[in-house]
C-alpha positions, 0 to 999 in steps of 0.5 A: 491505402492512402489518406484519401482513400481512407476518407472516402472509405470513412464518407461511404461507412456514414453513408450506410450508417444514414441509411440503415439508420433511416429505416428507424425514421422511415418505421417511427414517421408510420406513427404520424402519417401514412406511408405515401405522405412520408414518401410524399414529404421525404422525397420533395425534402431530398430534391430540394436538399440536393440543390446546394450540390447542384449548383456546385457542380454547374459552378465546376462546369462553367469553370470548366474543371468538369468536361462531362458533357450535358443531356437535352432537357427533354432527355433528362425530363423523359429519364427522371421520370422513368426512375422516378416512377420505378423509385416510387413503386419501390418506395412504396411497397417498401414503406407499406410493407414496413407496417408489417415487420420489423426494421432489421427484417426491412434492412436486410430484406431491401438488400437482396437487390445488391444479390438480384442486380448482377442475376437480372444483369443476365437479361441485359447480356451481362456475364454472371459468375460463380461467385454471384450464384454462390452468392444468391444461394445464401441470400435466398437461403438467408432470408429463408431463415430471417422470415420463416425460421425466425418465428419458429420459438422450438428451432431446430435444423432436426424437424425443418422439413416439419417446421418449413409447412407448419410456418411458411404458411404464416409467413410475414406479409411485410417481408413479402411486400420488402421482397417485393419491392427489393425487385423494384430497387434492382430495376431501379440500379438497372435503370439508372446504370443504364441512363447515367451514361447519357444523363447527369447522376446529380441532375436526375437523382434531383429529377427522380426524387422530384417524380417521386416525392410528386406521385407519392402526395398524389396517392397520399389519399389512399392513406386517408382511404387506409385510414377509414377503412380500417376504422370501420373494420375494427369497429365492426369487429370491437377491436380499438385501433392499433399502430400498424393502421394507416394514420391521416393523410393530410393531417398537418397537426399529424406532420408536424409532430412527425417533422423529425423521422420525415426530416431524417427521411428527406434531409439526411437520408436522401440529401446529405447521404447521397452527396456524400456517397458522390464525394466519396466515390470520386476517390474511393474504389469501387470495391470499396464502395461496394462492400461498404455499403452492403453494411446498410443492412447491419446498421439497419438491424442494430438500430432495429435491435437497439432503439426499437426493443426489436425481438432477435433469436439464433435464427434471425441472426443466421439468417442476417449473417447468410443474407450479408455473406451472399451480398460480399459474394456477388461482389467478389469479382469487382473486388479481385479485379479492381484496385485503387490503381486501376480503374474498373467497372461493373458491366 
């Protein structure tokens, strides 16, 4: 492995670390503001943070060092709107789901889009091999361990049939929401793959961040409504406000108090990490990129356990291992067909 490839792999690993740690920022941020407010501020900051990258790339184009053709303004705007709406639903459902589940669960269940992309690709006429189906089976079995059996204190493989009925009725609603969000992330990846062939990837990313941020801030009124409704329900039941209830969406005092996780989610997770990914994937083999970026889920789980003191047991660890194995398995065909000296696409 040459030095350039090794350096690129290191940048991808740093990208996965930043994205995995961002789940902690997302969870912490909602101790101060509601989910829509957090996403709105985060993605508008993210759009501003990649402006330097856009300026550098535009300068290279003017100097003739980048021969990529441009897209019409109309196509760019329409593409940004389509992808922005898609990512808005993905991050909104994910952020709300995180109110009810752990950082570790959120990271791994969100990563299910890696498994679902090649499966959904069947409807677009793409071929899906045996490794993908094996990976999907492993990932979904792992998901069941994480979301269902991890709540069983007397976990025992011999008692699985009776445990299923007992626990499935109380399945974590946060995990369900995160899984729904991962479906939207799957759509997002497939739409991006189709549009990026005709539209500049960095400009499209900037556009989707702006659209998502504006939509999220417009929806931030629901944060206030959620707080009012939750407060009324809690008062009627004699229950004090808990940390799982929405915070005021337009309180500047709350935004100022939660500035650190908001900045992390916007400047680092969206801006810096995206820039690192773009730079690294110019030289990293596609197989390296796909496998290394799967580690985002691992970093999220480690962060949740170490910094958020989230509980972990044998069932949850088993589920995490199976899900990671499934993600890697779905990339197997890419691994065996690509090398640093060959150009390949996952079509």
